[in-house]
C-alpha distance (Angstrom), angle and dihedral (degrees) to the residues before:
residue distance angle dihedral
M1 . . .
N2 3.80 . .
N3 3.81 123.8 .
E4 3.80 94.5 -104.4
L5 3.79 93.5 52.8
T6 3.80 91.7 43.8
A7 3.82 89.9 53.6
K8 3.82 90.7 51.4
V9 3.80 91.7 49.5
Q10 3.81 90.8 48.2
K11 3.82 89.6 52.5
V12 3.81 90.9 53.8
D13 3.81 89.5 45.1
L14 3.80 88.9 57.4
E15 3.82 91.9 49.2
I16 3.80 89.8 52.2
F17 3.80 90.9 45.8
D18 3.82 91.1 51.0
Y19 3.80 89.1 54.9
F20 3.82 91.7 44.9
R21 3.82 91.0 49.2
D22 3.82 92.2 49.4
V23 3.81 92.3 49.9
C24 3.81 91.4 46.7
K25 3.79 90.1 51.4
K26 3.81 91.5 49.0
L27 3.82 91.6 50.0
N28 3.81 94.9 39.4
I29 3.81 91.9 -118.2
K30 3.78 118.4 157.9
Y31 3.79 118.5 -145.7
I32 3.78 137.1 178.6
L33 3.77 134.0 -150.7
L34 3.79 113.7 -118.2
A35 3.80 139.9 -165.9
G36 3.81 115.9 -21.3
S37 3.80 93.0 6.6
T38 3.80 90.6 60.2
L39 3.79 91.9 45.2
G40 3.80 91.6 48.3
A41 3.80 93.1 47.9
I42 3.79 92.4 51.6
R43 3.79 104.2 33.4
H44 3.82 101.0 31.2
K45 3.82 101.8 23.9
G46 3.81 87.1 -124.2
F47 3.77 132.1 11.1
I48 3.76 127.1 -4.1
P49 3.83 97.2 -106.0
W50 3.82 94.7 -114.6
D51 3.83 97.0 36.8
D52 3.79 117.2 106.8
D53 3.80 104.0 -178.3
L54 3.79 142.9 57.2
D55 3.79 123.6 -124.2
V56 3.81 116.0 -152.5
G57 3.77 133.0 162.9
I58 3.79 132.1 -155.0
L59 3.79 133.9 170.8
R60 3.83 116.8 -90.2
S61 3.83 91.9 -115.4
D62 3.80 89.9 52.4
Y63 3.81 90.5 45.9
N64 3.80 89.3 56.1
K65 3.80 90.7 48.8
L66 3.82 90.9 47.7
L67 3.80 93.1 47.6
D68 3.83 92.0 49.2
Y69 3.79 89.9 51.3
L70 3.81 93.6 47.2
I71 3.81 92.8 47.9
N72 3.80 92.4 48.9
T73 3.80 94.2 47.0
A74 3.81 98.5 36.7
D75 3.80 92.5 119.5
K76 3.83 89.4 59.2
S77 3.80 96.4 43.5
P78 3.80 121.0 102.9
F79 3.81 87.9 -146.5
L80 3.79 135.8 59.7
V81 3.78 112.3 -116.3
A82 3.79 115.9 -146.1
S83 3.77 125.6 -173.6
R84 3.78 136.6 159.6
I85 3.81 85.4 -115.4
L86 3.81 91.2 57.9
C87 3.80 95.3 41.2
K88 3.82 98.4 57.4
């Protein structure tokens, strides 16, 4: 992936993360950054220049709560939510 495309993907990643963060705050869900996202935040004050995803972790119980919320509000979401549960 070239630098221009990577930058565009990172911008969309941040938009998705903003939505994720807002929903987590609303539902009182704690999350953590993992792997390359943590490294990028600390070492690069953002993304690792060639990284094109975000790595977050939440507890299983919070994941279930988040998924229920996203399924029930899908018509109001600016993003499509995909899950193995939904794709069966």
